[in-house]
MITORVEX-772614 format. One record per residue (C-alpha): residue in one letter; x, y, z. Coordinates in steps of 0.1 Angstrom, whole numbers, padded with zeros to 4 digits, always signed. Layout:
REM MITORVEX-772614
aXYZ/...
//
This chain:
REM MITORVEX-772614
x-0191+0132+0041/x-0182+0117+0074/x-0149+0106+0059/x-0141+0141+0046/x-0151+0156+0079/x-0126+0133+0096/x-0099+0144+0073/x-0106+0181+0079/x-0106+0178+0116/x-0075+0155+0119/x-0053+0180+0137/x-0077+0182+0167/x-0078+0143+0168/x-0042+0132+0166/x-0007+0147+0170/x+0018+0128+0149/x+0046+0147+0165/x+0042+0124+0195/x+0056+0088+0194/x+0024+0073+0209/x+0003+0087+0181/x+0028+0076+0155/x+0025+0040+0167/x-0013+0042+0170/x-0014+0055+0134/x+0008+0026+0123/x-0014+0000+0139/x-0045+0016+0125/x-0030+0015+0091/x-0020-0021+0095/x-0056-0030+0104/x-0071-0011+0075/x-0046-0023+0049/x-0046-0058+0063/x-0083-0058+0056/x-0079-0045+0020/x-0069-0078+0006/x-0100-0096+0017/x-0121-0067+0003/x-0103-0071-0030/x-0111-0108-0030/x-0148-0100-0024/x-0147-0074-0051/x-0133-0099-0076/x-0164-0121-0072/x-0185-0099-0095/x-0159-0076-0111/x-0128-0081-0132/x-0095-0071-0118/x-0095-0041-0141/x-0129-0030-0128/x-0119-0035-0091/x-0088-0013-0096/x-0105+0013-0117/x-0135+0017-0094/x-0111+0019-0064/x-0091+0047-0079/x-0120+0066-0095/x-0142+0065-0065/x-0114+0078-0043/x-0110+0107-0068/x-0147+0115-0067/x-0148+0113-0029/x-0119+0138-0027/x-0132+0163-0053/x-0141+0189-0027/x-0107+0186-0011/x-0089+0186-0044/x-0107+0219-0054/x-0096+0234-0021/x-0059+0226-0026/x-0055+0230-0064/x-0034+0261-0058/x-0007+0239-0043/x+0001+0224-0077/x+0029+0241-0096/x+0054+0234-0123/x+0080+0224-0097/x+0060+0197-0079/x+0036+0184-0106/x+0060+0157-0117/x+0065+0146-0080/x+0028+0145-0073/x+0022+0125-0105/x+0049+0100-0094/x+0032+0096-0061/x-0001+0091-0078/x+0010+0065-0103/x+0036+0047-0082/x+0017+0047-0049/x-0020+0045-0061/x-0027+0037-0097/x-0003+0009-0107/x-0005-0009-0073/x-0043-0009-0074/x-0042-0028-0108/x-0013-0050-0099/x-0027-0062-0065/x-0061-0069-0081/x-0045-0088-0109/x-0024-0108-0085/x-0054-0118-0064/x-0070-0135-0094/x-0045-0163-0088/x-0031-0160-0053/x-0049-0158-0019/x-0056-0126+0000/x-0034-0139+0028/x-0004-0144+0005/x-0010-0110-0011/x-0009-0094+0024/x+0023-0113+0033/x+0041-0102+0001/x+0031-0066+0008/x+0056-0067+0036/x+0084-0063+0010/x+0075-0026+0007/x+0099-0015+0035/x+0128-0032+0019/x+0121-0016-0014/x+0117+0018+0003/x+0153+0013+0015/x+0166+0001-0018/x+0150+0029-0038/x+0162+0055-0013/x+0198+0042-0017/x+0197+0041-0055/x+0177+0073-0063/x+0175+0095-0033/x+0211+0095-0020/x+0202+0076+0012/x+0233+0060+0028/x+0225+0027+0044/x+0241+0012+0075/x+0254-0023+0077/x+0224-0033+0097/x+0201-0020+0069/x+0220-0039+0042/x+0218-0071+0062/x+0181-0065+0068/x+0175-0061+0030/x+0192-0094+0023/x+0173-0112+0051/x+0140-0096+0039/x+0145-0108+0004/x+0150-0144+0016/x+0117-0141+0036/x+0099-0126+0006/x+0111-0155-0016/x+0097-0180+0010/x+0064-0162+0009/x+0062-0163-0029/x+0071-0199-0033/x+0056-0214-0001/x+0086-0238-0001/x+0080-0249-0037/x+0106-0229-0057/x+0092-0242-0090/x+0060-0224-0082/x+0076-0191-0091/x+0074-0201-0127/x+0038-0213-0125/x+0006-0199-0110/x+0024-0182-0082/x+0043-0161-0106/x+0013-0138-0101/x+0028-0131-0067/x+0055-0111-0086/x+0029-0085-0095/x+0027-0078-0058/x+0064-0074-0056/x+0063-0049-0085/x+0036-0030-0067/x+0057-0028-0035/x+0085-0014-0056/x+0061+0014-0065/x+0054+0019-0028/x+0091+0022-0022/x+0092+0050-0048/x+0061+0066-0033/x+0075+0069+0003/x+0108+0083-0008/x+0091+0108-0032/x+0068+0120-0004/x+0096+0123+0021/x+0123+0139+0000/x+0105+0157-0028/x+0073+0170-0012/x+0084+0180+0024/x+0063+0212+0023/x+0030+0195+0017/x+0008+0177+0043/x-0009+0143+0040/x-0043+0156+0028/x-0027+0178+0001/x-0005+0150-0012/x-0033+0124-0011/x-0059+0145-0028/x-0037+0160-0055/x-0022+0126-0063/x-0057+0113-0068/x-0063+0142-0092/x-0035+0129-0115/x-0048+0093-0116/x-0086+0095-0110/x-0097+0107-0144/x-0075+0080-0161/x-0091+0053-0140/x-0125+0066-0149/x-0118+0064-0186/x-0105+0028-0182/x-0137+0019-0163/x-0158+0032-0192/x-0142+0007-0216/x-0149-0024-0194/x-0179-0047-0195/x-0199-0036-0165/x-0229-0053-0179/x-0215-0087-0170/x-0208-0076-0134/x-0243-0062-0131/x-0258-0096-0140/x-0238-0112-0111/x-0260-0121-0080/x-0230-0107-0060/x-0229-0074-0077/x-0239-0052-0047/x-0218-0071-0022/x-0188-0068-0045/x-0195-0031-0052/x-0198-0024-0014/x-0164-0042-0008/x-0147-0021-0035/x-0161+0012-0024/x-0151+0004+0012/x-0116-0005-0001/x-0114+0028-0019/x-0127+0050+0010/x-0107+0034+0037/x-0079+0013+0020/x-0069+0042-0003/x-0082+0076+0007/x-0082+0076+0045/x-0052+0053+0049/x-0031+0072+0024/x-0039+0105+0041/x-0026+0090+0074/x+0003+0073+0058/x+0015+0104+0039/x+0014+0124+0071/x+0032+0096+0090/x+0060+0098+0064/x+0062+0136+0069/x+0064+0134+0107/x+0088+0104+0109/x+0108+0089+0081/x+0102+0067+0050/x+0115+0035+0067/x+0094+0039+0098/x+0062+0047+0080/x+0067+0019+0054/x+0074-0006+0083/x+0036-0008+0087/x+0037-0033+0059/x+0054-0057+0083/x+0024-0057+0106/x-0001-0059+0078/x+0004-0097+0071/x-0009-0106+0106/x-0043-0090+0098/x-0043-0103+0062/x-0037-0139+0075/x-0064-0136+0101/x-0089-0124+0074/x-0077-0151+0050/x-0080-0179+0075/x-0115-0167+0085/x-0125-0169+0048/x-0112-0205+0045/x-0077-0198+0031/x-0047-0219+0042/x-0012-0208+0052/x+0016-0233+0053/x+0046-0235+0076/x+0071-0221+0051/x+0050-0190+0046/x+0048-0185+0084/x+0086-0189+0085/x+0088-0164+0057/x+0069-0138+0078/x+0093-0143+0107/x+0123-0139+0084/x+0109-0108+0069/x+0102-0094+0103/x+0138-0101+0113/x+0148-0082+0082/x+0128-0051+0091/x+0142-0053+0127/x+0177-0051+0112/x+0167-0023+0088/x+0154-0002+0117/x+0180-0012+0143/x+0204+0016+0152/x+0240+0010+0144/x+0261+0006+0175/x+0289+0030+0179/x+0322+0014+0189/x+0337+0028+0220/x+0375+0031+0222/
//
């Protein structure tokens, strides 16, 4: 209930019209989402990846039921498709893809790969939303892909065909995020963050609940880590999905798709810190990959200089 109260009273707490609050929101999102990968890892101790994802999505839906009921009137024939796209591209499929990926890759690597989302936001915007890129943005996309490749392989390019091919699931998920941010910005400009978040959960929550019913929860129950894993997944849902998506969708509305999705370039630092604290290792090539990706986002967000005659 405290989380829902926070959502209802957000206007008196923050003002995303102001640059300072935009940056504060971005850093808060980076901290929350940077912690999500270690929470997924803890959830996977007792649960399967399907269960982690399904619980994450379904619990978020249950948590938002009072808000969903309040905003049901906002759904109409014109925006139902767009809300559904946001739900599946930005919530449902990424939840399953990230959980599946982390059965074979570390939480730190998962967090680093998530930084590709800004690049895909640009690419999707160009291809499907008539966004015209500058030269800097094109260069940034190319640089970012080089960095993402370094993150996936860790310097061993043969790894992309082996175990670390699971890292590609994260890349697919970030493509979904790219679709999500453009859909929110260009197709749902008249809806605020709480409306978009709650109604998109309405489109995916019941489906996740049905999937959860067909999994073997008995095996998870027998695990000595059941309650710790459940607590991690519920925290992941409440903060890593519900609260963070509410802030993120509002950030898109008050800024732009590229600025909002740039939060994914800050996330790796928190993901790496959590991973290292849990005994994971990060090699030099992956650190270099982060730097390259950050250079890419700098180029993407850099203003094109106007030549003076």
